[in-house]
N, CA, C and O atoms as CSV, one atom per row, in Angstrom:
chain,resi,resn,atom,element,x,y,z
A,1,MET,N,N,119.654,171.613,71.984
A,1,MET,CA,C,120.010,170.352,72.598
A,1,MET,C,C,119.752,169.223,71.611
A,1,MET,O,O,118.745,169.232,70.902
A,2,ALA,N,N,120.646,168.264,71.562
A,2,ALA,CA,C,120.526,167.134,70.631
A,2,ALA,C,C,119.383,166.222,71.042
A,2,ALA,O,O,118.887,166.289,72.167
A,3,GLY,N,N,118.972,165.367,70.107
A,3,GLY,CA,C,117.907,164.405,70.366
A,3,GLY,C,C,118.350,163.320,71.331
A,3,GLY,O,O,119.480,163.333,71.819
A,4,PRO,N,N,117.450,162.380,71.602
A,4,PRO,CA,C,117.760,161.304,72.550
A,4,PRO,C,C,118.975,160.496,72.107
A,4,PRO,O,O,119.207,160.303,70.913
A,5,ALA,N,N,119.744,160.028,73.083
A,5,ALA,CA,C,120.955,159.251,72.793
A,5,ALA,C,C,120.656,157.762,72.809
A,5,ALA,O,O,121.463,156.978,73.308
A,6,TYR,N,N,119.539,157.367,72.285
A,6,TYR,CA,C,119.180,155.957,72.205
A,6,TYR,C,C,118.497,155.698,70.871
A,6,TYR,O,O,118.023,156.619,70.207
A,7,VAL,N,N,118.457,154.442,70.497
A,7,VAL,CA,C,117.815,154.040,69.249
A,7,VAL,C,C,116.856,152.908,69.574
A,7,VAL,O,O,117.199,151.988,70.316
A,8,MET,N,N,115.683,152.975,69.032
A,8,MET,CA,C,114.720,151.894,69.239
A,8,MET,C,C,115.233,150.646,68.525
A,8,MET,O,O,115.784,150.741,67.429
A,9,LEU,N,N,115.055,149.489,69.137
A,9,LEU,CA,C,115.577,148.248,68.561
A,9,LEU,C,C,115.057,147.986,67.157
A,9,LEU,O,O,115.794,147.465,66.320
A,10,GLU,N,N,113.819,148.331,66.881
A,10,GLU,CA,C,113.291,148.073,65.542
A,10,GLU,C,C,113.925,148.989,64.496
A,10,GLU,O,O,113.767,148.747,63.299
A,11,ASP,N,N,114.639,150.036,64.919
A,11,ASP,CA,C,115.308,150.949,63.998
A,11,ASP,C,C,116.746,150.536,63.693
A,11,ASP,O,O,117.382,151.121,62.815
A,12,LEU,N,N,117.268,149.535,64.407
A,12,LEU,CA,C,118.646,149.103,64.183
A,12,LEU,C,C,118.772,148.380,62.850
A,12,LEU,O,O,117.901,147.596,62.475
A,13,ARG,N,N,119.850,148.645,62.145
A,13,ARG,CA,C,120.124,147.942,60.898
A,13,ARG,C,C,121.623,147.890,60.705
A,13,ARG,O,O,122.358,148.722,61.236
A,14,CYS,N,N,122.066,146.928,59.956
A,14,CYS,CA,C,123.490,146.768,59.686
A,14,CYS,C,C,123.803,147.507,58.389
A,14,CYS,O,O,123.206,147.238,57.347
A,15,VAL,N,N,124.748,148.441,58.470
A,15,VAL,CA,C,125.154,149.195,57.284
A,15,VAL,C,C,126.664,149.112,57.123
A,15,VAL,O,O,127.392,148.886,58.090
A,16,CYS,N,N,127.121,149.295,55.908
A,16,CYS,CA,C,128.548,149.253,55.603
A,16,CYS,C,C,129.284,150.355,56.358
A,16,CYS,O,O,128.805,151.483,56.471
A,17,ASP,N,N,130.455,149.999,56.868
A,17,ASP,CA,C,131.279,150.949,57.607
A,17,ASP,C,C,132.407,151.501,56.737
A,17,ASP,O,O,133.314,152.168,57.234
A,18,GLY,N,N,132.344,151.218,55.436
A,18,GLY,CA,C,133.381,151.694,54.522
A,18,GLY,C,C,133.302,153.198,54.304
A,18,GLY,O,O,132.266,153.826,54.524
A,19,ARG,N,N,134.420,153.756,53.868
A,19,ARG,CA,C,134.496,155.199,53.621
A,19,ARG,C,C,133.484,155.602,52.547
A,19,ARG,O,O,133.463,155.027,51.459
A,20,ASN,N,N,132.652,156.591,52.859
A,20,ASN,CA,C,131.635,157.124,51.944
A,20,ASN,C,C,130.643,156.070,51.470
A,20,ASN,O,O,130.114,156.175,50.363
A,21,CYS,N,N,130.385,155.065,52.285
A,21,CYS,CA,C,129.426,154.018,51.919
A,21,CYS,C,C,128.546,153.725,53.125
A,21,CYS,O,O,129.050,153.530,54.232
A,22,GLU,N,N,127.265,153.695,52.922
A,22,GLU,CA,C,126.337,153.346,53.997
A,22,GLU,C,C,125.281,152.377,53.473
A,22,GLU,O,O,124.114,152.449,53.858
A,23,ARG,N,N,125.704,151.461,52.582
A,23,ARG,CA,C,124.762,150.476,52.052
A,23,ARG,C,C,124.242,149.590,53.173
A,23,ARG,O,O,124.978,149.254,54.101
A,24,ALA,N,N,122.982,149.217,53.084
A,24,ALA,CA,C,122.416,148.262,54.037
A,24,ALA,C,C,123.012,146.889,53.749
A,24,ALA,O,O,123.138,146.491,52.591
A,25,LEU,N,N,123.377,146.171,54.804
A,25,LEU,CA,C,123.953,144.834,54.670
A,25,LEU,C,C,122.961,143.814,55.209
A,25,LEU,O,O,122.360,144.014,56.265
A,26,GLY,N,N,122.796,142.719,54.473
A,26,GLY,CA,C,121.848,141.683,54.878
A,26,GLY,C,C,122.454,140.302,54.800
A,26,GLY,O,O,123.670,140.145,54.687
A,27,GLU,N,N,121.594,139.300,54.862
A,27,GLU,CA,C,122.036,137.900,54.857
A,27,GLU,C,C,122.870,137.557,53.624
A,27,GLU,O,O,123.782,136.735,53.716
A,28,ASN,N,N,122.581,138.162,52.482
A,28,ASN,CA,C,123.357,137.879,51.262
A,28,ASN,C,C,124.790,138.389,51.360
A,28,ASN,O,O,125.669,137.908,50.644
A,29,ASP,N,N,125.033,139.362,52.242
A,29,ASP,CA,C,126.370,139.930,52.419
A,29,ASP,C,C,127.134,139.264,53.562
A,29,ASP,O,O,128.324,139.520,53.744
A,30,LEU,N,N,126.459,138.414,54.329
A,30,LEU,CA,C,127.070,137.754,55.484
A,30,LEU,C,C,128.081,136.716,55.016
A,30,LEU,O,O,127.730,135.784,54.292
A,31,MET,N,N,129.337,136.874,55.429
A,31,MET,CA,C,130.406,135.972,55.009
A,31,MET,C,C,130.853,135.038,56.122
A,31,MET,O,O,131.344,133.942,55.848
A,32,LEU,N,N,130.692,135.456,57.383
A,32,LEU,CA,C,131.187,134.653,58.495
A,32,LEU,C,C,130.361,134.933,59.738
A,32,LEU,O,O,130.083,136.087,60.064
A,33,ARG,N,N,129.969,133.868,60.430
A,33,ARG,CA,C,129.252,133.988,61.702
A,33,ARG,C,C,129.975,133.117,62.716
A,33,ARG,O,O,130.205,131.934,62.465
A,34,MET,N,N,130.334,133.689,63.858
A,34,MET,CA,C,131.045,132.945,64.893
A,34,MET,C,C,130.340,133.176,66.228
A,34,MET,O,O,130.110,134.316,66.629
A,35,THR,N,N,130.000,132.086,66.907
A,35,THR,CA,C,129.342,132.179,68.202
A,35,THR,C,C,130.268,131.649,69.286
A,35,THR,O,O,130.810,130.549,69.173
A,36,THR,N,N,130.442,132.443,70.338
A,36,THR,CA,C,131.250,132.047,71.493
A,36,THR,C,C,130.434,132.325,72.751
A,36,THR,O,O,129.309,132.817,72.670
A,37,ASP,N,N,130.997,132.011,73.904
A,37,ASP,CA,C,130.324,132.317,75.165
A,37,ASP,C,C,130.118,133.822,75.345
A,37,ASP,O,O,129.220,134.244,76.074
A,38,ALA,N,N,130.944,134.625,74.688
A,38,ALA,CA,C,130.868,136.085,74.801
A,38,ALA,C,C,129.830,136.698,73.864
A,38,ALA,O,O,129.543,137.890,73.970
A,39,GLY,N,N,129.263,135.915,72.953
A,39,GLY,CA,C,128.267,136.434,72.026
A,39,GLY,C,C,128.536,136.003,70.598
A,39,GLY,O,O,129.325,135.092,70.346
A,40,GLU,N,N,127.869,136.670,69.666
A,40,GLU,CA,C,127.993,136.325,68.252
A,40,GLU,C,C,128.678,137.452,67.494
A,40,GLU,O,O,128.357,138.626,67.676
A,41,ARG,N,N,129.622,137.081,66.646
A,41,ARG,CA,C,130.295,138.027,65.757
A,41,ARG,C,C,129.890,137.694,64.335
A,41,ARG,O,O,129.844,136.525,63.950
A,42,ARG,N,N,129.597,138.719,63.558
A,42,ARG,CA,C,129.248,138.533,62.151
A,42,ARG,C,C,130.117,139.446,61.300
A,42,ARG,O,O,130.324,140.612,61.635
A,43,ALA,N,N,130.620,138.909,60.201
A,43,ALA,CA,C,131.413,139.694,59.256
A,43,ALA,C,C,130.637,139.772,57.940
A,43,ALA,O,O,130.261,138.752,57.362
A,44,TYR,N,N,130.410,140.991,57.487
A,44,TYR,CA,C,129.692,141.245,56.246
A,44,TYR,C,C,130.655,141.865,55.245
A,44,TYR,O,O,131.464,142.719,55.609
A,45,GLU,N,N,130.573,141.438,53.974
A,45,GLU,CA,C,131.388,142.044,52.922
A,45,GLU,C,C,130.471,142.824,51.992
A,45,GLU,O,O,129.538,142.270,51.410
A,46,CYS,N,N,130.747,144.104,51.862
A,46,CYS,CA,C,129.939,144.995,51.032
A,46,CYS,C,C,130.423,144.954,49.581
A,46,CYS,O,O,131.558,144.562,49.310
A,47,ALA,N,N,129.569,145.354,48.669
A,47,ALA,CA,C,129.935,145.436,47.252
A,47,ALA,C,C,131.089,146.416,47.026
A,47,ALA,O,O,131.803,146.308,46.029
A,48,CYS,N,N,131.280,147.374,47.945
A,48,CYS,CA,C,132.377,148.342,47.803
A,48,CYS,C,C,133.718,147.736,48.213
A,48,CYS,O,O,134.763,148.353,48.005
A,49,GLY,N,N,133.700,146.521,48.800
A,49,GLY,CA,C,134.930,145.851,49.204
A,49,GLY,C,C,135.235,145.932,50.688
A,49,GLY,O,O,136.119,145.225,51.172
A,50,ALA,N,N,134.527,146.773,51.417
A,50,ALA,CA,C,134.759,146.912,52.858
A,50,ALA,C,C,134.143,145.740,53.614
A,50,ALA,O,O,133.158,145.147,53.173
A,51,VAL,N,N,134.737,145.420,54.752
A,51,VAL,CA,C,134.213,144.380,55.636
A,51,VAL,C,C,133.749,145.059,56.920
A,51,VAL,O,O,134.487,145.838,57.523
A,52,THR,N,N,132.526,144.758,57.329
A,52,THR,CA,C,131.952,145.308,58.554
A,52,THR,C,C,131.707,144.167,59.517
A,52,THR,O,O,131.123,143.150,59.141
A,53,VAL,N,N,132.149,144.322,60.761
A,53,VAL,CA,C,131.976,143.292,61.784
A,53,VAL,C,C,131.005,143.803,62.837
A,53,VAL,O,O,131.130,144.932,63.314
A,54,THR,N,N,130.037,142.968,63.197
A,54,THR,CA,C,129.096,143.305,64.259
A,54,THR,C,C,129.273,142.339,65.415
A,54,THR,O,O,129.721,141.208,65.227
A,55,VAL,N,N,128.919,142.788,66.613
A,55,VAL,CA,C,129.007,141.968,67.820
A,55,VAL,C,C,127.670,142.046,68.538
A,55,VAL,O,O,127.145,143.133,68.776
A,56,VAL,N,N,127.122,140.882,68.882
A,56,VAL,CA,C,125.872,140.811,69.638
A,56,VAL,C,C,126.142,140.012,70.891
A,56,VAL,O,O,126.681,138.907,70.821
A,57,ARG,N,N,125.775,140.554,72.033
A,57,ARG,CA,C,125.986,139.848,73.304
A,57,ARG,C,C,124.691,139.382,73.867
A,57,ARG,O,O,124.667,138.767,74.933
């Protein structure tokens, strides 16, 4: 049986979603932050050229 289907909040991190890339993304990689009533969207650009978007509600 597989492990728990949850992740502790302190274990969450932003990583690149590019093919064969899992670099950690931080404030230096943050290119765009947009806040709306629905939450915050962040776009990160990795050194590999991929863009990863996160959504926080």
